DRENTI-561121 format. One line per 4 residues: number of its first residue (from 0); their letters; for each residue x, y, z of C-alpha. Coordinates in steps of 0.001 Angstrom, whole numbers, padded with zeros to 6 digits. Example, Ala and Ser with C-alpha at 12.3 -4.5 7.8 and 13.67 -1.06 7.14 Angstrom:
// residues 2
0	AS	012300 -004500 007800 ~ 013670 -001060 007140
***
This chain:
// residues 399
0	MLTS	-031083 -065563 -167599 ~ -029673 -063186 -170263 ~ -026874 -062087 -167938 ~ -025950 -065688 -167236
4	ITDG	-025800 -066541 -170949 ~ -023671 -063451 -171639 ~ -021263 -064389 -168872 ~ -021098 -067898 -170302
8	FLCC	-020066 -066613 -173722 ~ -017419 -064401 -172106 ~ -016209 -067430 -170205 ~ -015800 -069351 -173475
12	LLGK	-014024 -066461 -175216 ~ -011691 -065525 -172372 ~ -011069 -069046 -171103 ~ -011915 -068032 -167518
16	TPNA	-014446 -069511 -165153 ~ -016560 -067115 -163092 ~ -016376 -067777 -159374 ~ -019463 -067323 -157225
20	VGPL	-017564 -067782 -153972 ~ -017486 -064636 -151882 ~ -014285 -062993 -150725 ~ -012721 -064227 -147517
24	DSVE	-013114 -060859 -145797 ~ -016884 -060733 -146440 ~ -017669 -062154 -142967 ~ -016294 -060845 -139703
28	SSDG	-014914 -063350 -137206 ~ -016878 -061625 -134459 ~ -020060 -063117 -135952 ~ -018952 -066610 -135031
32	FTFL	-017007 -067390 -138225 ~ -013364 -068328 -138334 ~ -011094 -069224 -141245 ~ -008938 -072334 -140993
36	EVKP	-006041 -072862 -143385 ~ -006013 -076625 -143876 ~ -003251 -076367 -146497 ~ -001228 -073452 -147838
40	GRIL	-003682 -071282 -149749 ~ -006630 -073613 -148944 ~ -008818 -071778 -146446 ~ -012185 -072936 -145121
44	RIHH	-014830 -070790 -143506 ~ -016076 -072376 -140287 ~ -018925 -071552 -137967 ~ -017780 -072413 -134463
48	SAPE	-019925 -071744 -131438 ~ -018935 -072939 -127983 ~ -020738 -072433 -124654 ~ -019274 -069862 -122323
52	RPGP	-018387 -072477 -119730 ~ -018393 -076265 -119682 ~ -021385 -078027 -118269 ~ -021587 -080050 -115085
56	PEPP	-019667 -083323 -114924 ~ -021446 -086649 -114942 ~ -022867 -087874 -111631 ~ -020142 -089509 -109529
60	GSSP	-022290 -092548 -108776 ~ -023027 -093430 -112384 ~ -022105 -096940 -113386 ~ -019352 -097194 -116029
64	ERGA	-021223 -100121 -117619 ~ -024387 -098133 -118259 ~ -024924 -097592 -121955 ~ -022256 -100117 -122923
68	VRCQ	-022875 -102005 -126164 ~ -020887 -105058 -127209 ~ -020489 -105337 -130972 ~ -019582 -108764 -132312
72	RRIT	-019995 -109224 -136036 ~ -018489 -111309 -138802 ~ -018812 -109926 -142331 ~ -017962 -112144 -145293
76	LYRN	-017576 -110638 -148753 ~ -017719 -113050 -151691 ~ -016217 -112464 -155089 ~ -019595 -111857 -156691
80	GQLL	-020108 -108890 -154350 ~ -022577 -110595 -152025 ~ -022355 -110055 -148269 ~ -023002 -112456 -145428
84	IENL	-023437 -110575 -142143 ~ -023514 -112600 -138922 ~ -024100 -111021 -135526 ~ -022066 -113213 -133202
88	GEAS	-023327 -111785 -129914 ~ -026468 -110257 -128519 ~ -025923 -106515 -128694 ~ -027931 -104307 -126396
92	RPDG	-030519 -102530 -128522 ~ -033133 -099915 -127680 ~ -036773 -100465 -128441 ~ -037459 -099832 -132080
96	ARSP	-033905 -100384 -133287 ~ -033772 -102554 -136350 ~ -031516 -105563 -136511 ~ -029495 -105688 -139695
100	RRCP	-030808 -108125 -142253 ~ -028760 -111253 -142599 ~ -027882 -111483 -146247 ~ -028390 -114969 -147682
104	PCPV	-025204 -116899 -148334 ~ -023884 -117057 -151828 ~ -024902 -120080 -153894 ~ -022318 -122828 -153778
108	PEAN	-021066 -123700 -157258 ~ -021348 -127234 -158489 ~ -018456 -129345 -159649 ~ -018991 -128157 -163208
112	GEPG	-018706 -124533 -162073 ~ -022318 -123545 -162841 ~ -023958 -122031 -159757 ~ -027582 -122865 -159180
116	APEP	-027652 -125903 -161458 ~ -029740 -128913 -160343 ~ -027743 -131153 -158051 ~ -027481 -134729 -159300
120	AGSA	-027758 -137602 -156833 ~ -024569 -138427 -154973 ~ -022773 -135248 -155997 ~ -022866 -133585 -152574
124	AKRR	-019400 -134852 -151750 ~ -018006 -133361 -154927 ~ -019095 -129826 -154067 ~ -016474 -127337 -153080
128	KRKP	-017147 -124327 -150932 ~ -016761 -120939 -152507 ~ -013854 -119082 -150997 ~ -014724 -115611 -149717
132	KRVV	-012863 -112618 -151023 ~ -012580 -111042 -147603 ~ -013697 -111787 -144038 ~ -013903 -108993 -141456
136	TVDC	-014574 -109511 -137745 ~ -015837 -106596 -135652 ~ -015429 -107110 -131902 ~ -015542 -104010 -129757
140	KKRI	-017272 -102535 -126755 ~ -018558 -098987 -126949 ~ -020025 -096804 -124266 ~ -022911 -094791 -125693
144	TSCK	-024022 -092100 -123280 ~ -026612 -089379 -123363 ~ -025281 -085939 -124299 ~ -027484 -083965 -121931
148	GTHG	-027071 -080313 -121139 ~ -023872 -078429 -121820 ~ -021151 -081026 -121555 ~ -017676 -079710 -122190
152	DVVL	-016603 -082864 -124041 ~ -019402 -082921 -126663 ~ -019050 -081353 -130127 ~ -021578 -081472 -132961
156	FFIH	-020155 -081324 -136509 ~ -022425 -080341 -139428 ~ -021223 -081116 -142992 ~ -023211 -079978 -146044
160	GVGG	-023337 -081510 -149529 ~ -022574 -080471 -153105 ~ -023630 -076931 -153932 ~ -024557 -076096 -150341
164	SLDI	-022903 -074151 -147565 ~ -022892 -074070 -143797 ~ -025828 -071650 -144018 ~ -028244 -074519 -144722
168	WKEQ	-027707 -075529 -141079 ~ -028823 -072145 -139741 ~ -031825 -073481 -137816 ~ -029905 -076433 -136403
172	LEFF	-026890 -074334 -135377 ~ -029098 -071845 -133547 ~ -031147 -074603 -131908 ~ -028211 -076539 -130469
176	SKLG	-026206 -073424 -129601 ~ -029091 -072185 -127447 ~ -029121 -075551 -125681 ~ -025456 -075055 -124789
180	YEVV	-023822 -077454 -127235 ~ -020582 -076711 -129018 ~ -021235 -076755 -132777 ~ -018879 -076717 -135774
184	APDL	-019974 -076297 -139407 ~ -017445 -075827 -142251 ~ -017869 -074681 -145835 ~ -016434 -077205 -148269
188	AGHG	-013702 -075898 -150547 ~ -015209 -073736 -153278 ~ -018511 -073453 -151391 ~ -019889 -070621 -149298
192	CSSA	-017017 -068322 -148360 ~ -014218 -070877 -148447 ~ -011406 -070430 -150938 ~ -011869 -071931 -154404
196	PPVA	-008673 -073473 -155821 ~ -008552 -073241 -159653 ~ -007625 -076922 -160192 ~ -010086 -079801 -160448
200	AAYT	-007918 -082056 -158259 ~ -008778 -079845 -155285 ~ -012376 -081115 -155298 ~ -011950 -084888 -155359
204	FYAL	-013479 -086901 -152540 ~ -010096 -087552 -150981 ~ -009098 -083876 -151072 ~ -012354 -082788 -149426
208	AEDM	-012147 -085676 -146940 ~ -008696 -084527 -145852 ~ -010134 -081047 -145311 ~ -012822 -082511 -143058
212	RAVF	-010192 -084551 -141245 ~ -008256 -081352 -140498 ~ -011405 -079632 -139213 ~ -012305 -082669 -137106
216	KRYA	-008835 -082902 -135555 ~ -008870 -079170 -134838 ~ -012163 -079148 -132873 ~ -012785 -082755 -131791
220	KKRN	-013171 -083615 -128127 ~ -014024 -086778 -126240 ~ -017535 -087261 -127644 ~ -018202 -086061 -131184
224	ILIG	-021456 -086307 -133122 ~ -021302 -086063 -136919 ~ -024294 -084743 -138884 ~ -024105 -084883 -142682
228	HSYG	-026462 -084055 -145534 ~ -026357 -085697 -148960 ~ -022708 -085832 -150103 ~ -021662 -084696 -146636
232	VSFC	-022807 -088060 -145267 ~ -019875 -089739 -147019 ~ -017419 -087558 -145114 ~ -019162 -088415 -141835
236	TFLA	-018830 -092115 -142662 ~ -015171 -091601 -143514 ~ -014445 -089875 -140202 ~ -016414 -092441 -138194
240	HEYP	-014395 -095199 -139829 ~ -011078 -093427 -139277 ~ -011744 -092327 -135673 ~ -014029 -094945 -134075
244	ELVH	-012956 -094026 -130533 ~ -013767 -090337 -130969 ~ -017010 -090505 -132954 ~ -019910 -090955 -130538
248	KVIM	-022886 -090971 -132926 ~ -023602 -090246 -136607 ~ -026649 -088662 -138234 ~ -027196 -089151 -141971
252	INGG	-029759 -086899 -143682 ~ -030783 -088043 -147178 ~ -027392 -089633 -147681 ~ -028328 -092577 -149871
256	GPTA	-027315 -096219 -149817 ~ -024068 -097917 -148750 ~ -022524 -097921 -152199 ~ -019076 -096957 -153409
260	LEPS	-019031 -093527 -155011 ~ -018305 -093266 -158718 ~ -019085 -090296 -160991 ~ -021542 -090902 -163787
264	LCSI	-020066 -090985 -167283 ~ -023258 -089671 -168861 ~ -024062 -086624 -166776 ~ -024860 -083020 -167491
268	FNLP	-022026 -082087 -165122 ~ -019507 -083463 -167609 ~ -020224 -080513 -169896 ~ -017634 -077696 -170081
272	PCVL	-017859 -075159 -167239 ~ -018841 -072349 -169620 ~ -021830 -074390 -170857 ~ -022833 -075191 -167287
276	HCLS	-022645 -071508 -166453 ~ -025082 -070745 -169269 ~ -027398 -073443 -167950 ~ -027085 -072378 -164304
280	PCLA	-030602 -070811 -164132 ~ -032106 -074040 -165459 ~ -030025 -076105 -163020 ~ -031101 -073925 -160108
284	WSFL	-034749 -074316 -161125 ~ -034336 -078078 -161432 ~ -032696 -078240 -158024 ~ -035554 -076237 -156506
288	KAGF	-038117 -078577 -158064 ~ -036344 -081764 -156996 ~ -034988 -080589 -153650 ~ -038210 -079264 -152124
292	ARQG	-041619 -080872 -151709 ~ -043191 -077520 -152632 ~ -041827 -074845 -154961 ~ -043210 -071559 -153700
296	AKEK	-041825 -068177 -152720 ~ -040945 -069534 -149264 ~ -038803 -072323 -150724 ~ -037030 -069917 -153073
300	QLLK	-036240 -067662 -150137 ~ -034951 -070626 -148114 ~ -032701 -071592 -150989 ~ -031372 -068047 -151203
304	EGNA	-030851 -067669 -147448 ~ -029157 -071054 -147267 ~ -026717 -069951 -149955 ~ -027384 -073297 -151616
308	FNVS	-026586 -074048 -155240 ~ -024566 -070854 -155411 ~ -021189 -072180 -156525 ~ -019267 -071548 -159700
312	SFVL	-019801 -073873 -162657 ~ -016168 -074984 -162432 ~ -016472 -075971 -158760 ~ -019780 -077714 -159390
316	RATM	-018381 -079724 -162284 ~ -015158 -080618 -160459 ~ -016984 -081660 -157286 ~ -019485 -083851 -159121
320	SGQY	-016764 -085427 -161256 ~ -014549 -085977 -158212 ~ -017006 -088215 -156355 ~ -014824 -091299 -156650
324	WPEG	-014597 -093377 -153476 ~ -014296 -097111 -154232 ~ -013647 -097991 -150575 ~ -017067 -096782 -149447
328	DELY	-018967 -099960 -150285 ~ -021356 -102084 -148209 ~ -018527 -103816 -146385 ~ -017051 -100459 -145375
332	HAEL	-020391 -099345 -143923 ~ -021076 -102702 -142259 ~ -017847 -102305 -140269 ~ -019137 -099180 -138503
336	AVPV	-019838 -099888 -134832 ~ -021405 -096534 -133992 ~ -025122 -095670 -133580 ~ -026545 -094009 -136685
340	LLVH	-029749 -092042 -137188 ~ -031043 -091980 -140772 ~ -033369 -089080 -141637 ~ -035154 -089224 -144991
344	GMHD	-037519 -086767 -146656 ~ -040346 -088751 -148219 ~ -040535 -086567 -151346 ~ -036783 -086668 -152052
348	KFVP	-036274 -087046 -155816 ~ -032492 -087350 -155537 ~ -032292 -090214 -153043 ~ -034971 -092960 -153128
352	IEED	-036134 -094222 -149756 ~ -035041 -097735 -150722 ~ -031413 -096589 -150487 ~ -031775 -095434 -146895
356	QRMA	-033644 -098631 -146079 ~ -030722 -100636 -147402 ~ -028355 -098501 -145338 ~ -030406 -099266 -142213
360	EILL	-030093 -102981 -142937 ~ -026327 -102878 -143391 ~ -025465 -100749 -140348 ~ -025131 -102422 -136969
364	IAFL	-027142 -099964 -134832 ~ -029437 -097850 -137000 ~ -032693 -095905 -136743 ~ -034614 -094815 -139843
368	KVID	-036957 -091842 -139499 ~ -039028 -090668 -142470 ~ -040460 -087133 -142593 ~ -043599 -087157 -144723
372	EGSH	-043593 -083412 -145427 ~ -039926 -083151 -146380 ~ -037781 -083643 -149449 ~ -034030 -083472 -150069
376	MVML	-033594 -080141 -148226 ~ -035594 -081351 -145259 ~ -033552 -079386 -142723 ~ -034773 -076178 -144405
380	ECPD	-038338 -077344 -145033 ~ -039086 -078892 -141629 ~ -036529 -077422 -139194 ~ -038576 -078056 -136052
384	TVNT	-039154 -081712 -136889 ~ -035521 -082248 -137828 ~ -034277 -080506 -134693 ~ -036526 -082669 -132513
388	LLHE	-035329 -085890 -134140 ~ -031692 -084867 -133890 ~ -032011 -083815 -130261 ~ -033781 -087032 -129260
392	FVLW	-030966 -089033 -130823 ~ -028324 -086878 -129126 ~ -030007 -087616 -125793 ~ -030518 -091333 -126498
396	EPD	-028705 -093802 -124295 ~ -029045 -097603 -124250 ~ -030522 -099154 -121134
***
């Protein structure tokens, strides 16, 4: 604590921000880490593990129509922000899949312009329909197959959230690598062992999303499964929306509701970086208390091994302040025609369960699984349970 406060005062006096990101040569590439330069001077550390040889091809007698899902949906957005979602066709759904809730239509304004006012007799002909702001029609046919064994065209991407690193996926990376899957997990800029640009513009949502796009284009194959945690879920949604033909399935872990991102004006992360650096021990303790269902020696060790919440105060402030993504609203999420698994830790104090429930209602094909013993860092707290849920979804195929 005293060391942190001293460093904070030095930061204020010297005008420099301490950087907790390790040097790029701290990890050898022989350990499964590579460094990808997405832009000049912008280098990301990536864990990439591929099986020694591709797996067996699919059976020659398999029907091309097996696992095919027809998605027909009309989404109407009104000017008051309300959505009307209509499923135009019967989509093939597995047992237990939840149909998205049909949002009630917006109230039709009366002739005097006051919505919801009592309708006088004989005034029905005078009503005028409210014009929608935007109407989107989704009509596509996707083939959703089981990713069994070691298929050479399947890649699993793991994207962490704010303050984390690829190390939080240690249990999942080992689990799927042993099963023969090709896995890719990057460090966001300024996190883990990736380079940390000294400008705040390098940590906006769009800048980080372009980094993830470069990683995705570098390693993507025919069938790609995106797994995101917290803020990383937004990048998975972005990629699934940009590359619908390449994204096979999406897994969202404690990602929150389908709302547009906007940084809070009244937040502790708006304080100067030097002040945040002084408060870093308190922030780490608060994160431990809110991110884990229990706060014991085991959880502290998991936090340390996962290299989580170990970023500089400047990177933390810039990343939190850069979470501006107005396009990522309910309409944006309702357009996704890809199967999604939602995993939620019941004791999560950052993301209420109501947000994931709303996400399950908006998405076309969604499963919501709640882990009673987990919290925000559920992949560290309950790795076996999370690995089982993820693997079952990877193997899932519609009848």
